N, C-alpha and C positions, 0 to 999 in steps of 0.2 A: 280686199284682203293684200298689204305689201307681202314680200317676200319673208320680212323675216317673221311678220303672223305664219306664212306658211312654213318654218326652216320648224319652228317651235309646234306647231302641230306636227310636223316628220318625228320630230326628236318623240313628243310623246305616245304618241299611235304604240299601241299594243304591240306585240310580234305574232305570225296569222298561226293560227293551228294548222300541221302539218296536214296536207288535204289523205284523204281518203281514199282508200280502193272505188272502182269505178265498177258497174254493174257483173263485165265480165270478173275480174279480181273476189269481190261477193260472188259469186258459184262458185268460184274455186273453194274460198275459206269454206264456205259451208258444205262443200262434197265432202274438204276434207277431213273435217271434223264429223258431220252424219261416219263416214267411211271409219274414223276413229273408235267410237260406237259399234258400230258392228262388230269392230276387229274386239273389240271389248269384250261383247255381249257372247259372239262366239268363243271365244280363249275362259270366259267363265262355264259354259256349259259343256263346254270338256274340264276345260276343273274338278266341274262338278263328278266329272265319268267316270277321270281315273284316280279320282279322291282317295280310291284304296288305297292305292300304287303310293301314295304317298310320303314319304320316312320326317322326320323331323318335324319343322316348321315350313319345309317346302312349298305346304297349303298353302299358310296364309300368304307367303310371301309372291305365292301366285295372285291370288284373290285381293291382294293388293295395290298389284301391280294391275289388273284391269281395272282398280278405284286409282291408279294414278295417271293410266289412261287416257282415262273422261278428263280427269281433272289436269292434266297439263293439254291437253287438245282443249280443251273451251276455256282455260283461262288465255290459250294463243289465238286465238279464234275471236275471241274476244277483245282485245289488244291492237290486231290487227285490221281489225273493227275501224277503229277508233281514231287508230294514227299508225302512219304507216311506219314499224317500228320494228327493229328486228327480232326484236328478242320477240317479239307476235309467233311466227315461221319457224323462230329454235324452238321456242314449246309446242308448235305446233307434230314439228320432228319429235320430238324427246315422247309426245303422246305415240306418234303412231308408232313408234320405233320398239314402242313397249307392249303398249298393243301387240303387235307382231309377231313378238318375246314367245307372250300368253299362248298365245293360240298357235305358232310351230313346237312347241312344248307337247302342249296337246296332241298335235296332229302324229311326234315320235312316241310319244306314248301309246299312248292308237292302237301306231304299228309295229313297236316292239312288243310292250308287256302287256297289255290290256287284249285285245287281238288282234296279234302275231302274224302277220302278210298280208294284210286287213285291204292298206293304203301301200302304192310303191314309193319307193326310197325312203325310208323312216329315218335313218341312220343319221343319210344326208341331211335330209329336211334339217333334220333336230342339229345338226352341227350350227347350221348358218340365224338357229336361235341364239347362239353362242358372239356368234359375228356380230350380230346387232345390237351388246350390251356398249357398244362403241363409241356407234351415234347416239349414242343414249349423254354420258359419260361429255362427248365433247360439244354434245351442244347447252347442254345444259353449263360446263366451263364456260363458253363462253358466253352465255346469260352471262353467269357472276360479271367476266370482264365489261359487258356491256354496261349494264342495272346503275343507273334507271332508265337515262336517256335512250338509249339504244344506238350511242354513241362512246371510243372511247376515251379516257381523259382526258391524251392526250398522243399524241403519233408512238411513244416511245412504248407505247404498251402494245404496239403491232406488233413486234417478235414477240410479243405472248401470246398470240391470236393464231399465229401461223405455228407457233410451238406445240401448242395444243393438237393441232388440224395433224398435222408432219408424225406427230408420236402414237393419238391414237392411230394413224394410216402404219405404222410402223407397227407396231402391237396387235393391229388384225390381222393382220399380212401373214406377224409370228405365230397368232391362233392356227391363224390357218390350213401352217404349214409342217412346224413341226409336230414330227408325234406325238401323241399322248394320249388319254381318257378326257370324253367331252366331260361336261358333269352337266347334266342337266336334271332343275328348273337352270336357266342360267340366270347371273350368274355362281360359278363354285355350289350347284345342289348337289342333294344326296342322291334320288330320290330314280337319280336313273343315270349308266355311266357305262361310256361304251369305247372304245379304241376310235382315235377320232382317224373318217373314212377320206381324208383327207390329205393326212399325215405325208411327207416327204422322208422316207427316212435319210435323205444326207442329208436334209435338212441342218439338221440335229448336232452334223460337223459344224454348220457352219454361224448356226443362230445358237443366243444362249438360252434354256431350257425357262420356260415361261409353267408359274403352276397352274393347276388346272384349277385354281377356285380363286377367285377373286372378288372381293368385298365388295358389295351397294356404299358408294359413298352416301 
């Protein structure tokens, strides 16, 4: 075969498919997916136990979050299994965070309203449920920036990714430190509200007030 024929064959060769994770990577994916499903099931059980304490549409929102946990985690695991696409890991992150949000709210409601004093530090643990909403938003925003190939359209989009995570981090710090009322189930629920146990009184002087309710995009 001549050199010209070789070059023509190379020019018509189809691009290789991205390599899939190895055996250890598959175990990690399976473990994360299984953990997400267990979180969703445990959260759904606690949602059922606390159902009488829900106000408005909070109960429906919690059921939807449990379903979304499994949906995001399953889709993310499928993507990572087939190709090494960061979108899969981002969806897994969103699914796990949602599952933890539902589970933590159930824990807080159990120790504050359903059986007061039954579990330790329910207010402190419940506040963490609001914090976890920020990784969900950041991960899903990053999915939009990377869709569908898993890479940015151009380098000009890199500042948008940095700004996404920077803004998320600053808002999360504000939610942790600013004296305000925790609104559960997160975000912005009305079923359970109490003063932020981590609020620093002087932080209100330096940081602008944040709304206690943030709607899900």
